[in-house]
C-alpha positions, 0 to 999 in steps of 0.5 A, spaced: 615 462 367 618 465 361 614 467 355 619 465 350 615 466 344 614 473 346 621 474 348 624 471 341 619 476 338 622 482 342 630 480 341 631 477 334 638 475 336 636 471 341 631 467 337 636 465 332 641 463 338 636 459 341 633 456 335 640 453 333 642 450 340 635 447 341 635 449 349 632 456 349 632 456 357 639 454 358 641 460 353 636 465 357 639 462 364 646 463 362 645 470 359 641 472 366 647 469 370 652 473 366 648 480 367 648 478 375 655 477 375 657 484 371 652 487 376 655 484 382 662 486 379 660 493 378 657 494 385 663 491 388 668 496 384 663 502 387 664 499 394 671 499 394 672 506 390 668 509 396 672 505 401 678 508 398 676 515 398 673 514 406 680 512 407 684 518 404 679 522 408 681 519 415 688 519 413 688 527 412 684 528 418 688 524 422 694 528 419 691 535 420 690 533 427 697 531 428 699 537 425 695 541 430 698 538 436 705 539 434 
C-alpha cells in the first residue's frame, strides 16, 4: 500500500519516529487521520462563516424591505 522506505527517506523525522515505535503503519494512519480531522474542521469553519454572512445579508434586505413598506 505505502512504500515506507521511500516515505522515510523523504521525511527523516517520520523515519526516526517509526523506528522508535516499531509500528510504522500505525504512526502514518494516525497522522493521516489528524490531517483529515483538521481539514474537516477548517471546512466546517468556512461553511459556518459563509452561512453567518448570508444570514446578515438576508436580515439587512428584510429590514430594507420593511423600511420601504412604512
